[in-house]
C-alpha positions as a Python dict, from the first residue, in 0.01 Angstrom:
ca = {
    (1, 'M'): (0, 0, 0),
    (2, 'L'): (-31, -278, 251),
    (3, 'V'): (-320, -221, 494),
    (4, 'L'): (-318, -409, 826),
    (5, 'T'): (-556, -402, 1120),
    (6, 'R'): (-393, -388, 1464),
    (7, 'K'): (-526, -344, 1816),
    (8, 'K'): (-367, -166, 2113),
    (9, 'G'): (-52, -353, 2214),
    (10, 'E'): (-14, -534, 1881),
    (11, 'S'): (287, -486, 1656),
    (12, 'I'): (410, -505, 1300),
    (13, 'I'): (766, -615, 1218),
    (14, 'I'): (948, -474, 914),
    (15, 'Q'): (1255, -660, 784),
    (16, 'D'): (1355, -810, 1121),
    (17, 'Q'): (1480, -471, 1244),
    (18, 'I'): (1185, -235, 1279),
    (19, 'E'): (891, -292, 1512),
    (20, 'V'): (583, -68, 1498),
    (21, 'T'): (356, -103, 1802),
    (22, 'I'): (11, 48, 1854),
    (23, 'L'): (34, 213, 2198),
    (24, 'S'): (-310, 369, 2228),
    (25, 'V'): (-622, 465, 2037),
    (26, 'E'): (-819, 769, 2149),
    (27, 'G'): (-1089, 884, 1907),
    (28, 'D'): (-918, 979, 1580),
    (29, 'T'): (-571, 975, 1737),
    (30, 'I'): (-345, 672, 1741),
    (31, 'K'): (-14, 662, 1929),
    (32, 'V'): (246, 452, 1753),
    (33, 'G'): (578, 337, 1899),
    (34, 'I'): (864, 257, 1663),
    (35, 'S'): (1172, 54, 1758),
    (36, 'A'): (1447, 66, 1498),
    (37, 'P'): (1827, 64, 1477),
    (38, 'K'): (1991, 403, 1539),
    (39, 'H'): (2103, 432, 1176),
    (40, 'V'): (1740, 432, 1057),
    (41, 'D'): (1595, 784, 1035),
    (42, 'I'): (1230, 813, 1137),
    (43, 'F'): (1033, 1131, 1064),
    (44, 'R'): (671, 1240, 1055),
    (45, 'K'): (581, 1283, 689),
    (46, 'E'): (536, 1661, 708),
    (47, 'V'): (881, 1699, 870),
    (48, 'Y'): (1038, 1469, 610),
    (49, 'L'): (885, 1670, 324),
    (50, 'S'): (1006, 1995, 482),
    (51, 'I'): (1361, 1859, 513),
    (52, 'K'): (1348, 1733, 155),
    (53, 'E'): (1234, 2075, 29),
    (54, 'S'): (1504, 2255, 230),
    (55, 'N'): (1769, 2024, 86),
    (56, 'K'): (1636, 2084, -263),
    (57, 'E'): (1653, 2462, -215),
    (58, 'S'): (2004, 2440, -71),
    (59, 'A'): (2126, 2234, -365),
    (60, 'A'): (1973, 2466, -626),
    (61, 'P'): (2213, 2719, -772),
    (62, 'A'): (2152, 3074, -657),
    (63, 'T'): (2058, 3218, -997),
    (64, 'D'): (2048, 3579, -875),
    (65, 'D'): (2396, 3548, -723),
    (66, 'L'): (2528, 3380, -1037),
    (67, 'N'): (2380, 3649, -1262),
    (68, 'A'): (2524, 3924, -1041),
    (69, 'L'): (2867, 3760, -1056),
    (70, 'L'): (2851, 3731, -1435),
    (71, 'E'): (2753, 4097, -1468),
    (72, 'R'): (3037, 4199, -1240),
    (73, 'L'): (3288, 3995, -1440),
    (74, 'R'): (3162, 4144, -1768),
    (75, 'S'): (3188, 4498, -1635),
    (76, 'E'): (3550, 4446, -1525),
    (77, 'K'): (3662, 4365, -1881),
}
C-alpha cells in the first residue's frame, strides 16, 4: 500500500485520468473529492463489498430449487 500525506486542497493523480482531492479535514473525518472518467466505477468499500456479495449469491445455483426439480423429474418417471 502506498501511503501519502496530503493537506486540504492538495490532490493525488492516478494514471492521468483520476484525481483525488482532499476537500476538508474535520476531526476524524476527511472529505475526499474524486474526478474520474464516467466509465470508471467509484464505490465506498462497504458498498462495493455488498454488491460483490449480491452478485456472488445471484450467480450461485439455487441448490434447493435444483433438488426440487430433480425430485419432481424422478417422480414423473
